[in-house]
BALUM-658815 format. One record per residue: residue in one letter; x, y, z of N, C-alpha, C in turn. Coordinates in steps of 0.001 Angstrom, whole numbers, padded with zeros to 6 digits, always signed. Layout:
N
AXYZXYZXYZ ...
//
This chain:
101
M+000816-001193+000000+000000+000000+000000+000866+001265+000000 K+001901+001266+000853+002781+002429+000896+003487+002634-000442 M+003867+001533-001066+004565+001630-002349+003630+002213-003420 L+002386+001810-003407+001415+002330-004367+001197+003819-004145 L+001052+004218-002896+000863+005633-002580+002083+006451-002993 M+003269+005935-002719+004491+006639-003097+004592+006781-004617 T+004232+005748-005362+004260+005791-006820+003305+006851-007352 V+002110+006911-006788+001119+007906-007211+001625+009315-006917 L+002199+009532-005746+002715+010853-005393+003865+011280-006303 I+004727+010357-006641+005835+010679-007546+005299+011046-008929 C+004325+010305-009406+003724+010613-010713+003057+011984-010691 L+002378+012301-009619+001748+013613-009500+002792+014727-009488 A+003891+014494-008805+004950+015510-008754+005538+015757-010142 F+005766+014698-010902+006293+014885-012256+005280+015576-013161 N+004017+015242-013014+002985+015859-013841+002762+017314-013483 A+003009+017688-012246+002820+019086-011849+003762+019988-012623 S+005017+019589-012744+005962+020426-013486+005764+020288-014989 A+005351+019118-015445+005128+018920-016875+003831+019571-017322 G+002936+019878-016386+001647+020429-016731+001638+021932-016923 C+002769+022581-016809+002814+024028-016990+002551+024339-018463 P+001528+025138-018750+001182+025408-020149+002128+026383-020848 V+003073+026929-020109+003947+027960-020649+005403+027530-020467 N+006200+027749-021496+007637+027512-021375+008292+028719-020724 R+009480+028493-020211+010247+029601-019635+010417+030686-020694 P+010207+031949-020306+010365+033021-021290+011770+032999-021883 G+011855+033283-023162+013144+033259-023846+013897+034562-023658 E+014506+034989-024725+015298+036221-024698+014402+037429-024438 L+014956+038406-023755+014233+039656-023536+014021+040353-024877 P+012845+040939-025078+012639+041663-026331+013532+042899-026400 V+013886+043266-027606+014682+044474-027824+013733+045664-027769 L+014051+046614-026922+013193+047782-026760+013697+048933-027625 P+012767+049725-028166+013188+050874-028958+013795+051955-028074 D+014633+052769-028669+015244+053896-027973+014227+055030-027932 G+013761+055373-026753+012741+056395-026597+013145+057764-027106 A+014430+058006-027206+014910+059313-027672+014706+059513-029168 V+014610+058422-029917+014513+058552-031375+013400+057715-031998 A+012720+056893-031221+011735+055960-031766+010475+056667-032245 S+009858+056088-033265+008579+056597-033763+007451+056085-032860 D+006267+056648-033046+005101+056174-032299+004878+054688-032549 E+005000+054287-033806+004784+052887-034175+005812+051969-033510 A+007071+052384-033504+008117+051572-032875+007873+051440-031374 M+007448+052520-030734+007159+052455-029299+005966+051550-029029 Y+004966+051604-029894+003792+050746-029728+004186+049273-029874 R+004994+048961-030893+005457+047578-031065+006300+047138-029869 G+007127+048050-029342+007914+047741-028150+007029+047476-026945 Q+005963+048265-026814+005021+048062-025717+004376+046681-025811 L+003933+046302-027006+003306+044991-027182+004279+043854-026877 A+005515+043999-027325+006525+042966-027066+006822+042857-025575 A+006930+043994-024899+007212+043990-023458+006053+043360-022685 E+004831+043747-023032+003663+043190-022338+003561+041687-022555 K+003792+041239-023780+003729+039804-024080+004769+039042-023264 Y+005977+039570-023218+007047+038908-022463+006710+038845-020972 L+006243+039966-020419+005939+040007-018990+004764+039097-018635 L+003753+039036-019483+002621+038137-019228+003056+036678-019296 R+003906+036362-020252+004409+034990-020368+005242+034620-019132 A+006077+035547-018693+006899+035288-017507+006019+035128-016267 E+004995+035955-016149+004082+035855-015004+003382+034490-014985 A+002947+034025-016145+002306+032714-016227+003292+031609-015862 Y+004530+031739-016310+005548+030736-015999+005847+030716-014502 I+005936+031884-013901+006178+031958-012457+005036+031285-011702 G+003819+031456-012196+002657+030851-011557+002669+029337-011569 C+003447+028733-012452+003523+027272-012523+004347+026668-011384 S+005148+027473-010733+005968+027020-009596+006872+025841-009954 V+007564+025941-011071+008452+024856-011487+009924+025213-011301 M+010204+026362-010711+011587+026809-010548+012048+026607-009108 S+013348+026518-008964+013923+026512-007620+013824+027940-007071 P+013972+028114-005768+013930+029482-005221+014974+030406-005842 E+016154+029888-006137+017200+030713-006736+016805+031146-008156 Q+016275+030205-008933+015831+030527-010289+014698+031554-010251 H+013819+031394-009289+012700+032324-009133+013208+033741-008876 L+014161+033869-007956+014711+035189-007628+015437+035811-008821 I+016164+034991-009568+016881+035498-010744+015890+036000-011789 L+014830+035234-012034+013840+035654-013022+013131+036927-012572 I+012774+037016-011310+012109+038220-010791+013035+039431-010950 A+014303+039281-010615+015255+040394-010757+015390+040804-012227 T+015436+039833-013116+015522+040122-014548+014289+040894-015014 L+013121+040481-014561+011881+041154-014946+011818+042573-014387 E+012277+042754-013168+012297+044097-012577+013237+045015-013358 D+014415+044508-013704+015372+045307-014491+014798+045648-015866 F+014194+044661-016513+013588+044872-017825+012476+045914-017743 S+011639+045811-016732+010540+046770-016565+011067+048179-016344 Q+012144+048307-015587+012728+049626-015341+013283+050231-016627 V+013969+049422-017421+014507+049905-018697+013354+050322-019609 Y+012308+049525-019657+011147+049864-020487+010523+051183-020029 N+010314+051316-018726+009738+052555-018192+010608+053764-018509 D+011910+053615-018396+012826+054715-018718+012702+055133-020182 E+012581+054143-021082+012434+054456-022506+011101+055156-022777 V+010043+054730-022107+008734+055373-022287+008783+056817-021795 I+009397+057042-020651+009506+058405-020120+010312+059277-021071 E+011401+058741-021587+012223+059498-022527+011419+059833-023786 F+010644+058872-024257+009795+059104-025429+008746+060179-025139 Q+008131+060117-023961+007106+061099-023604+007695+062495-023451 I+008864+062583-022864+009521+063883-022734+009799+064454-024120 R+010319+063629-024976+010620+064070-026340+009351+064485-027059 S+008259+063823-026774+006986+064133-027441+006201+065229-026733 N+006813+065832-025730+006173+066904-024955+004870+066463-024296 L+004846+065223-023844+003648+064726-023186+003713+064886-021677 I+004905+065131-021153+005034+065335-019718+005166+066826-019478 A+004209+067393-018765+004202+068831-018522+005341+069225-017579 G+005910+070369-017849+006931+070901-016950+008327+070380-017205 Q+008513+069623-018242+009877+069121-018500+010303+069444-019898 
//
């Protein structure tokens, strides 16, 4: 009985990680330079950034990473988000969308 229970638990553990519908996010998307990018380029950059972040969020939700891998991915996402935000701010300043600057 114990052997049967252990076998079932092991199978469930393997299926939990195999059941993640999302693969680990790949390379970070290349973001446009906010100082020179067109509206269209910034929009495409926004879509690429959102897609990447949503995919990473879904992957994190699968809980298939070790704690160290989790922390590394979170740090990577935070850095990526900061770079994206900086480019958007630079684009808005250039486009005179931020008052007072």
